[in-house]
TORKOL-4160 file (C-alpha; in steps of 0.2 Angstrom, whole numbers, padded with zeros to 4 digits, m for minus):
295
<pt num="1" X="0000" Y="0000" Z="0000"/>
<pt num="2" X="0014" Y="0012" Z="0004"/>
<pt num="3" X="0022" Y="0009" Z="m0013"/>
<pt num="4" X="0006" Y="0012" Z="m0022"/>
<pt num="5" X="0004" Y="0028" Z="m0012"/>
<pt num="6" X="0022" Y="0033" Z="m0017"/>
<pt num="7" X="0018" Y="0030" Z="m0036"/>
<pt num="8" X="0002" Y="0040" Z="m0035"/>
<pt num="9" X="0011" Y="0054" Z="m0026"/>
<pt num="10" X="0025" Y="0055" Z="m0039"/>
<pt num="11" X="0014" Y="0053" Z="m0055"/>
<pt num="12" X="0003" Y="0067" Z="m0049"/>
<pt num="13" X="0016" Y="0079" Z="m0042"/>
<pt num="14" X="0020" Y="0089" Z="m0058"/>
<pt num="15" X="0002" Y="0089" Z="m0063"/>
<pt num="16" X="m0006" Y="0094" Z="m0047"/>
<pt num="17" X="0006" Y="0106" Z="m0039"/>
<pt num="18" X="0011" Y="0118" Z="m0053"/>
<pt num="19" X="0011" Y="0132" Z="m0041"/>
<pt num="20" X="0026" Y="0124" Z="m0032"/>
<pt num="21" X="0036" Y="0122" Z="m0048"/>
<pt num="22" X="0053" Y="0131" Z="m0050"/>
<pt num="23" X="0063" Y="0133" Z="m0066"/>
<pt num="24" X="0081" Y="0134" Z="m0070"/>
<pt num="25" X="0087" Y="0147" Z="m0083"/>
<pt num="26" X="0085" Y="0134" Z="m0097"/>
<pt num="27" X="0067" Y="0130" Z="m0092"/>
<pt num="28" X="0071" Y="0114" Z="m0082"/>
<pt num="29" X="0056" Y="0111" Z="m0070"/>
<pt num="30" X="0060" Y="0105" Z="m0053"/>
<pt num="31" X="0052" Y="0105" Z="m0035"/>
<pt num="32" X="0060" Y="0105" Z="m0018"/>
<pt num="33" X="0052" Y="0090" Z="m0009"/>
<pt num="34" X="0062" Y="0093" Z="0007"/>
<pt num="35" X="0073" Y="0108" Z="0012"/>
<pt num="36" X="0086" Y="0098" Z="0022"/>
<pt num="37" X="0095" Y="0105" Z="0037"/>
<pt num="38" X="0112" Y="0113" Z="0042"/>
<pt num="39" X="0123" Y="0124" Z="0031"/>
<pt num="40" X="0121" Y="0128" Z="0013"/>
<pt num="41" X="0133" Y="0120" Z="0001"/>
<pt num="42" X="0149" Y="0130" Z="m0002"/>
<pt num="43" X="0159" Y="0132" Z="m0019"/>
<pt num="44" X="0171" Y="0118" Z="m0016"/>
<pt num="45" X="0161" Y="0106" Z="m0006"/>
<pt num="46" X="0158" Y="0088" Z="m0011"/>
<pt num="47" X="0140" Y="0082" Z="m0012"/>
<pt num="48" X="0136" Y="0064" Z="m0008"/>
<pt num="49" X="0119" Y="0059" Z="m0016"/>
<pt num="50" X="0107" Y="0045" Z="m0022"/>
<pt num="51" X="0094" Y="0047" Z="m0035"/>
<pt num="52" X="0080" Y="0038" Z="m0043"/>
<pt num="53" X="0074" Y="0038" Z="m0061"/>
<pt num="54" X="0055" Y="0038" Z="m0062"/>
<pt num="55" X="0044" Y="0036" Z="m0077"/>
<pt num="56" X="0028" Y="0046" Z="m0081"/>
<pt num="57" X="0017" Y="0033" Z="m0072"/>
<pt num="58" X="0027" Y="0034" Z="m0056"/>
<pt num="59" X="0037" Y="0018" Z="m0058"/>
<pt num="60" X="0055" Y="0018" Z="m0052"/>
<pt num="61" X="0065" Y="0012" Z="m0066"/>
<pt num="62" X="0082" Y="0014" Z="m0059"/>
<pt num="63" X="0087" Y="0017" Z="m0041"/>
<pt num="64" X="0105" Y="0023" Z="m0038"/>
<pt num="65" X="0107" Y="0019" Z="m0020"/>
<pt num="66" X="0125" Y="0012" Z="m0017"/>
<pt num="67" X="0133" Y="0013" Z="0000"/>
<pt num="68" X="0148" Y="0003" Z="m0006"/>
<pt num="69" X="0153" Y="0015" Z="m0019"/>
<pt num="70" X="0143" Y="0031" Z="m0015"/>
<pt num="71" X="0141" Y="0044" Z="m0028"/>
<pt num="72" X="0149" Y="0061" Z="m0025"/>
<pt num="73" X="0149" Y="0077" Z="m0036"/>
<pt num="74" X="0160" Y="0093" Z="m0032"/>
<pt num="75" X="0148" Y="0108" Z="m0032"/>
<pt num="76" X="0160" Y="0118" Z="m0042"/>
<pt num="77" X="0159" Y="0105" Z="m0056"/>
<pt num="78" X="0140" Y="0102" Z="m0056"/>
<pt num="79" X="0139" Y="0108" Z="m0074"/>
<pt num="80" X="0150" Y="0094" Z="m0080"/>
<pt num="81" X="0140" Y="0080" Z="m0072"/>
<pt num="82" X="0138" Y="0065" Z="m0084"/>
<pt num="83" X="0128" Y="0054" Z="m0071"/>
<pt num="84" X="0115" Y="0068" Z="m0068"/>
<pt num="85" X="0111" Y="0075" Z="m0086"/>
<pt num="86" X="0106" Y="0093" Z="m0081"/>
<pt num="87" X="0116" Y="0107" Z="m0088"/>
<pt num="88" X="0110" Y="0119" Z="m0075"/>
<pt num="89" X="0111" Y="0107" Z="m0060"/>
<pt num="90" X="0121" Y="0120" Z="m0051"/>
<pt num="91" X="0106" Y="0132" Z="m0051"/>
<pt num="92" X="0095" Y="0118" Z="m0042"/>
<pt num="93" X="0108" Y="0114" Z="m0029"/>
<pt num="94" X="0114" Y="0131" Z="m0025"/>
<pt num="95" X="0105" Y="0132" Z="m0008"/>
<pt num="96" X="0107" Y="0113" Z="m0005"/>
<pt num="97" X="0108" Y="0107" Z="0013"/>
<pt num="98" X="0111" Y="0089" Z="0020"/>
<pt num="99" X="0095" Y="0078" Z="0018"/>
<pt num="100" X="0087" Y="0090" Z="0005"/>
<pt num="101" X="0077" Y="0081" Z="m0009"/>
<pt num="102" X="0072" Y="0087" Z="m0026"/>
<pt num="103" X="0061" Y="0081" Z="m0040"/>
<pt num="104" X="0068" Y="0086" Z="m0057"/>
<pt num="105" X="0058" Y="0084" Z="m0074"/>
<pt num="106" X="0069" Y="0079" Z="m0088"/>
<pt num="107" X="0063" Y="0079" Z="m0106"/>
<pt num="108" X="0067" Y="0064" Z="m0116"/>
<pt num="109" X="0069" Y="0074" Z="m0132"/>
<pt num="110" X="0086" Y="0080" Z="m0125"/>
<pt num="111" X="0092" Y="0067" Z="m0113"/>
<pt num="112" X="0108" Y="0057" Z="m0117"/>
<pt num="113" X="0104" Y="0044" Z="m0104"/>
<pt num="114" X="0101" Y="0028" Z="m0113"/>
<pt num="115" X="0089" Y="0020" Z="m0100"/>
<pt num="116" X="0078" Y="0036" Z="m0100"/>
<pt num="117" X="0079" Y="0038" Z="m0119"/>
<pt num="118" X="0072" Y="0021" Z="m0122"/>
<pt num="119" X="0056" Y="0026" Z="m0112"/>
<pt num="120" X="0051" Y="0039" Z="m0125"/>
<pt num="121" X="0034" Y="0035" Z="m0133"/>
<pt num="122" X="0021" Y="0045" Z="m0142"/>
<pt num="123" X="0012" Y="0047" Z="m0125"/>
<pt num="124" X="0027" Y="0050" Z="m0115"/>
<pt num="125" X="0042" Y="0062" Z="m0117"/>
<pt num="126" X="0049" Y="0065" Z="m0099"/>
<pt num="127" X="0055" Y="0056" Z="m0084"/>
<pt num="128" X="0058" Y="0062" Z="m0066"/>
<pt num="129" X="0074" Y="0062" Z="m0056"/>
<pt num="130" X="0072" Y="0061" Z="m0037"/>
<pt num="131" X="0088" Y="0068" Z="m0031"/>
<pt num="132" X="0092" Y="0066" Z="m0012"/>
<pt num="133" X="0107" Y="0075" Z="m0004"/>
<pt num="134" X="0114" Y="0062" Z="0008"/>
<pt num="135" X="0128" Y="0073" Z="0015"/>
<pt num="136" X="0139" Y="0088" Z="0011"/>
<pt num="137" X="0158" Y="0088" Z="0015"/>
<pt num="138" X="0172" Y="0100" Z="0014"/>
<pt num="139" X="0188" Y="0094" Z="0005"/>
<pt num="140" X="0196" Y="0088" Z="0021"/>
<pt num="141" X="0180" Y="0079" Z="0026"/>
<pt num="142" X="0179" Y="0071" Z="0009"/>
<pt num="143" X="0197" Y="0065" Z="0010"/>
<pt num="144" X="0194" Y="0057" Z="0027"/>
<pt num="145" X="0178" Y="0049" Z="0021"/>
<pt num="146" X="0186" Y="0042" Z="0005"/>
<pt num="147" X="0202" Y="0036" Z="0015"/>
<pt num="148" X="0191" Y="0027" Z="0028"/>
<pt num="149" X="0180" Y="0019" Z="0014"/>
<pt num="150" X="0196" Y="0013" Z="0005"/>
<pt num="151" X="0203" Y="0006" Z="0022"/>
<pt num="152" X="0186" Y="m0003" Z="0025"/>
<pt num="153" X="0186" Y="m0010" Z="0007"/>
<pt num="154" X="0204" Y="m0016" Z="0009"/>
<pt num="155" X="0200" Y="m0025" Z="0025"/>
<pt num="156" X="0185" Y="m0034" Z="0017"/>
<pt num="157" X="0195" Y="m0039" Z="0002"/>
<pt num="158" X="0210" Y="m0045" Z="0013"/>
<pt num="159" X="0197" Y="m0056" Z="0023"/>
<pt num="160" X="0190" Y="m0062" Z="0006"/>
<pt num="161" X="0207" Y="m0067" Z="m0001"/>
<pt num="162" X="0211" Y="m0076" Z="0015"/>
<pt num="163" X="0195" Y="m0086" Z="0013"/>
<pt num="164" X="0200" Y="m0090" Z="m0005"/>
<pt num="165" X="0218" Y="m0096" Z="0000"/>
<pt num="166" X="0210" Y="m0107" Z="0014"/>
<pt num="167" X="0199" Y="m0115" Z="0001"/>
<pt num="168" X="0215" Y="m0118" Z="m0010"/>
<pt num="169" X="0223" Y="m0127" Z="0005"/>
<pt num="170" X="0207" Y="m0137" Z="0008"/>
<pt num="171" X="0207" Y="m0142" Z="m0010"/>
<pt num="172" X="0225" Y="m0149" Z="m0010"/>
<pt num="173" X="0221" Y="m0157" Z="0007"/>
<pt num="174" X="0208" Y="m0168" Z="m0002"/>
<pt num="175" X="0192" Y="m0158" Z="0000"/>
<pt num="176" X="0178" Y="m0170" Z="m0006"/>
<pt num="177" X="0166" Y="m0155" Z="m0011"/>
<pt num="178" X="0174" Y="m0154" Z="m0029"/>
<pt num="179" X="0166" Y="m0162" Z="m0044"/>
<pt num="180" X="0176" Y="m0170" Z="m0058"/>
<pt num="181" X="0172" Y="m0160" Z="m0074"/>
<pt num="182" X="0183" Y="m0167" Z="m0088"/>
<pt num="183" X="0201" Y="m0169" Z="m0092"/>
<pt num="184" X="0207" Y="m0166" Z="m0074"/>
<pt num="185" X="0197" Y="m0150" Z="m0071"/>
<pt num="186" X="0188" Y="m0150" Z="m0055"/>
<pt num="187" X="0174" Y="m0138" Z="m0049"/>
<pt num="188" X="0166" Y="m0132" Z="m0033"/>
<pt num="189" X="0151" Y="m0121" Z="m0036"/>
<pt num="190" X="0146" Y="m0111" Z="m0021"/>
<pt num="191" X="0132" Y="m0100" Z="m0029"/>
<pt num="192" X="0122" Y="m0105" Z="m0044"/>
<pt num="193" X="0118" Y="m0092" Z="m0057"/>
<pt num="194" X="0103" Y="m0089" Z="m0068"/>
<pt num="195" X="0099" Y="m0089" Z="m0087"/>
<pt num="196" X="0107" Y="m0099" Z="m0101"/>
<pt num="197" X="0124" Y="m0107" Z="m0099"/>
<pt num="198" X="0139" Y="m0099" Z="m0108"/>
<pt num="199" X="0143" Y="m0105" Z="m0125"/>
<pt num="200" X="0157" Y="m0102" Z="m0138"/>
<pt num="201" X="0156" Y="m0084" Z="m0145"/>
<pt num="202" X="0147" Y="m0077" Z="m0130"/>
<pt num="203" X="0155" Y="m0062" Z="m0121"/>
<pt num="204" X="0156" Y="m0063" Z="m0102"/>
<pt num="205" X="0162" Y="m0051" Z="m0088"/>
<pt num="206" X="0171" Y="m0060" Z="m0074"/>
<pt num="207" X="0180" Y="m0057" Z="m0058"/>
<pt num="208" X="0193" Y="m0070" Z="m0053"/>
<pt num="209" X="0208" Y="m0073" Z="m0042"/>
<pt num="210" X="0221" Y="m0086" Z="m0048"/>
<pt num="211" X="0234" Y="m0095" Z="m0038"/>
<pt num="212" X="0248" Y="m0108" Z="m0040"/>
<pt num="213" X="0248" Y="m0123" Z="m0028"/>
<pt num="214" X="0260" Y="m0114" Z="m0016"/>
<pt num="215" X="0248" Y="m0100" Z="m0014"/>
<pt num="216" X="0257" Y="m0087" Z="m0025"/>
<pt num="217" X="0244" Y="m0076" Z="m0033"/>
<pt num="218" X="0246" Y="m0075" Z="m0051"/>
<pt num="219" X="0230" Y="m0066" Z="m0057"/>
<pt num="220" X="0218" Y="m0053" Z="m0049"/>
<pt num="221" X="0204" Y="m0045" Z="m0059"/>
<pt num="222" X="0199" Y="m0035" Z="m0044"/>
<pt num="223" X="0212" Y="m0022" Z="m0048"/>
<pt num="224" X="0199" Y="m0017" Z="m0061"/>
<pt num="225" X="0183" Y="m0014" Z="m0051"/>
<pt num="226" X="0171" Y="m0017" Z="m0065"/>
<pt num="227" X="0179" Y="m0035" Z="m0070"/>
<pt num="228" X="0186" Y="m0042" Z="m0086"/>
<pt num="229" X="0177" Y="m0045" Z="m0102"/>
<pt num="230" X="0182" Y="m0060" Z="m0113"/>
<pt num="231" X="0174" Y="m0070" Z="m0128"/>
<pt num="232" X="0172" Y="m0088" Z="m0124"/>
<pt num="233" X="0182" Y="m0098" Z="m0137"/>
<pt num="234" X="0192" Y="m0084" Z="m0144"/>
<pt num="235" X="0209" Y="m0088" Z="m0138"/>
<pt num="236" X="0209" Y="m0074" Z="m0125"/>
<pt num="237" X="0208" Y="m0086" Z="m0111"/>
<pt num="238" X="0216" Y="m0103" Z="m0106"/>
<pt num="239" X="0209" Y="m0119" Z="m0113"/>
<pt num="240" X="0202" Y="m0125" Z="m0096"/>
<pt num="241" X="0192" Y="m0109" Z="m0095"/>
<pt num="242" X="0185" Y="m0111" Z="m0112"/>
<pt num="243" X="0179" Y="m0129" Z="m0107"/>
<pt num="244" X="0173" Y="m0126" Z="m0089"/>
<pt num="245" X="0164" Y="m0110" Z="m0092"/>
<pt num="246" X="0152" Y="m0118" Z="m0104"/>
<pt num="247" X="0144" Y="m0124" Z="m0088"/>
<pt num="248" X="0143" Y="m0107" Z="m0079"/>
<pt num="249" X="0130" Y="m0093" Z="m0081"/>
<pt num="250" X="0127" Y="m0076" Z="m0075"/>
<pt num="251" X="0129" Y="m0075" Z="m0056"/>
<pt num="252" X="0139" Y="m0091" Z="m0055"/>
<pt num="253" X="0152" Y="m0091" Z="m0041"/>
<pt num="254" X="0164" Y="m0105" Z="m0037"/>
<pt num="255" X="0181" Y="m0113" Z="m0037"/>
<pt num="256" X="0190" Y="m0121" Z="m0052"/>
<pt num="257" X="0206" Y="m0132" Z="m0053"/>
<pt num="258" X="0214" Y="m0132" Z="m0070"/>
<pt num="259" X="0228" Y="m0144" Z="m0073"/>
<pt num="260" X="0243" Y="m0137" Z="m0082"/>
<pt num="261" X="0240" Y="m0145" Z="m0099"/>
<pt num="262" X="0224" Y="m0135" Z="m0100"/>
<pt num="263" X="0232" Y="m0119" Z="m0093"/>
<pt num="264" X="0249" Y="m0113" Z="m0099"/>
<pt num="265" X="0257" Y="m0130" Z="m0102"/>
<pt num="266" X="0276" Y="m0134" Z="m0102"/>
<pt num="267" X="0280" Y="m0116" Z="m0107"/>
<pt num="268" X="0271" Y="m0108" Z="m0093"/>
<pt num="269" X="0267" Y="m0089" Z="m0093"/>
<pt num="270" X="0283" Y="m0081" Z="m0086"/>
<pt num="271" X="0287" Y="m0074" Z="m0075"/>
<pt num="272" X="0271" Y="m0077" Z="m0065"/>
<pt num="273" X="0267" Y="m0095" Z="m0070"/>
<pt num="274" X="0281" Y="m0108" Z="m0072"/>
<pt num="275" X="0280" Y="m0122" Z="m0084"/>
<pt num="276" X="0269" Y="m0137" Z="m0080"/>
<pt num="277" X="0259" Y="m0127" Z="m0066"/>
<pt num="278" X="0242" Y="m0132" Z="m0061"/>
<pt num="279" X="0231" Y="m0117" Z="m0057"/>
<pt num="280" X="0217" Y="m0114" Z="m0044"/>
<pt num="281" X="0204" Y="m0100" Z="m0047"/>
<pt num="282" X="0190" Y="m0091" Z="m0038"/>
<pt num="283" X="0177" Y="m0086" Z="m0051"/>
<pt num="284" X="0162" Y="m0075" Z="m0052"/>
<pt num="285" X="0153" Y="m0072" Z="m0068"/>
<pt num="286" X="0146" Y="m0054" Z="m0067"/>
<pt num="287" X="0137" Y="m0053" Z="m0084"/>
<pt num="288" X="0134" Y="m0062" Z="m0100"/>
<pt num="289" X="0130" Y="m0056" Z="m0118"/>
<pt num="290" X="0125" Y="m0071" Z="m0129"/>
<pt num="291" X="0132" Y="m0072" Z="m0146"/>
<pt num="292" X="0117" Y="m0066" Z="m0156"/>
<pt num="293" X="0116" Y="m0050" Z="m0145"/>
<pt num="294" X="0134" Y="m0046" Z="m0144"/>
<pt num="295" X="0139" Y="m0029" Z="m0150"/>
């Protein structure tokens, strides 16, 4: 019931409350839903924000709430925002305070946002952005926040790596939870994915950690936060991956043992991987584009 009332509120807001509308110099319509509290934003402050994109029926089509990777924009750079596609965003935020909330109408005739642009129909030529100001930080506070976040992420990742290395030790100690796949490949699936299994020619985005038997790390995709993209069967990856990933799908997570002859063989991949090295991986399939739909 609460959700239905929210939809009704949003869908009627611009229609029933014309007297509360404000306009930027380029004619963008917006409303202040909540004034917020505390001091106004200053020229070089950093604004932490969340936002939702809402269609003309009041349906939330995207909700950008991300506590792990919070979004910031520097107030002095608001005219250059690529995430919030408003050329005069500065005019809207000029008196912003912490916890303020705005509703901004965006014409689909001019938007560069693909998600929003795809909503354009004969009966609909706008979307609404509900923008919430979560916090306003000066430069020193911003640096402290980012450093604390980075330290927290480092601690979480170190714990994650420790768990993977413990799993490596368990495997070589004879863990019976691994299934024989083919040609010496062994797999332990810890989370099933969804959708069709990968097939040759598909593009897939993956995160992975790779180790030698002695625990030396030889591969780490987490250095690139968005993951790595490969084409299955293209020769970009080792033979063992080409085979075993045909049994993975989007969202799959697990551990994979690849014998040396399906990895880098006698020649190795120096200096990280000596010849005749078996490899052990943690794998997470982040996304899949099937061959027919690949760009």
